[in-house]
C-alpha positions, 0 to 999 in steps of 0.5 A: 587471520581467521580461516575460512571455516572461522569466517563462516562461523563468525558470520553465522554468529552475526546472523543470529545476532542481527535477528535478535537486534532486529527483534529489539528494533520492532521487527517481527521477522528477518531473513537473508536472500541472494541476489538472483531473480531471473524468473521475477525479471521475466515476470516483471518484463512481461508486466511492463510490456502489457502496460500494466504499470500505467503512468508509473514511468519510473517502473520502466525507467529503472529497468533491470536494476529492480531485479538485479540488486548488484546494478543498484548497489554494486558489490551486493551479495546478500539482502537482509529483508525484515517485515514489521506488522502494521495493523493498527490498534484501536482502529474503527473496523474497516468494513463498517467504514466502507459500508458507511458511504458518508465516511472516507476509507483510508488504507490502514497502513496510512493512518499513522506515521509514514512507514518509510520514515519508521522502517528506514530509521529502524533499518539504519540502527540495525546496519549501525549495530552490525557496523559496531560488530564487523567494522565498516561494511558496504550497505544501503537501506531501502523502504519502498524508495528505489527500484527494489523487488521487495516482495520477491526478495522477502519471499526468497528470505523466507518471509512468506509467499506472493499471493494471488493478489501480488502481496506477500503473505506469511502463514503466521501473520497474514500480509498486514506488514511492511517490508524493508531491505538492507543491501550488503556486501557481507556474505552472510549465510542465506535462509532456506526459502523453499516456501511453497504457495498456500493460496490453493484454489482460493480466489477471494481476492481476485472476486472482491477487487471493486475494479477487477484490477487482478486480472488473473492469479499473480497479475495486477493491472495497476491502471485499474487498481484503486491504490494506483488510482488514488495515490499514484495517478496524478491526473483524471481518474477514468470516469468508468472507474469512479463509481467503483471506488466507492468511498475509498479516498486513499488507497484500498484494502479489500483483497487483504480484508477478505484474505483467509490468511489474515485471521492470523494477523497480529495487531502492531504494538507500534505507537507510530501506527496508532490512527491520527486525527480521527482518519480511521472513520472520517466524514467525507464532508469534513475532509472536503472542508479542509484548507490546504494548510489543514491538509498539511498540518493534519497529514504532516509526517504521514504517507498520505501527505505525498499525494498533495492537496490537489489529489486529496480533494479529487479523491474526495470529490469522487467519494462524495459522488458516490455518497448518499444525496444528502444535504451535506454531501451536495452542499460540500460539493457545491462549495468547491464548484469553482475551485482553483483547480481544474482537476478538482472542478472536473471530479466535483462536476462529475459528483454533482451530475451523479447526485442530479441524476439520483434525484431525477431518478427519484423524482420520476419514481414518485411520479410513477408511484403517484400514478399508480395509486391515483394521486 
């Protein structure tokens, strides 16, 4: 039977090996954290009490399981936290798409294969390698799929710090990466996670947010966040926020696009994250013309698929309402003026009113100019 010192040595060797295995599986970094999150639990409680979670009732329903890993998986001693870069190669410049209001902007993380599937498969493969080394052990894999405080755990594992926009930032890689976790009962040596904050006085992410969803440093009101409005919200998008959404039809990257640390971001080598179906710069009118069958076919295996066809059309209707009043834009909206979905009809009607108001404004301006020049 190994002594305690021999056991510690064996776990240290295992840790070195699992870092190498993780790299071979496509992860850029792996760290090991403990399970104590008292300050993060207090922050989460205050966030929920403020109502910032909106209609994401599961955030409140899961309660302390999110901040107490052992309540989610009994026996948990450590969390293996892994990150994988996702910034896709050969992609149309994000700011170029945002400037062209006839195009639809899709968050860069969702352009390729669903990250849940990619990371889950790699994490399971990593767990199997550990199992071949140590024998059966208790573990569970998570990829944004259960009540897990992944950013806090990633911070504690030494993967970076939580920025003012509430995303995890790494000094060498910015923030364009996914996180995944393995909860385990192995008493692995923890990483020294005394990572300091490096946002300084910068407020770029707060100032750039189109809907002012970042209500203060490290405080995000999801009810105003475009990612929440276009992905999590299943009902009507508040009318006061629609014009601020611009041409963003799935998610929003503004706070990351403006972050100075993302000058260090690395393009992903993962073929799974390469854009599919030209979704890095699609024309809004073309997207709005998709049938339900086309939606399912073209988003199959993508994170976009989970919002469903109805919300997809809702989002595009809002973007079309914010687009220039061109014949193809107005024509696309009129094609769904009597859509079978009441949700879609409501947002189409709003968009058409916007264009009607624009036309009246232009007509009035023309009359004023005509009178001015005596025409």
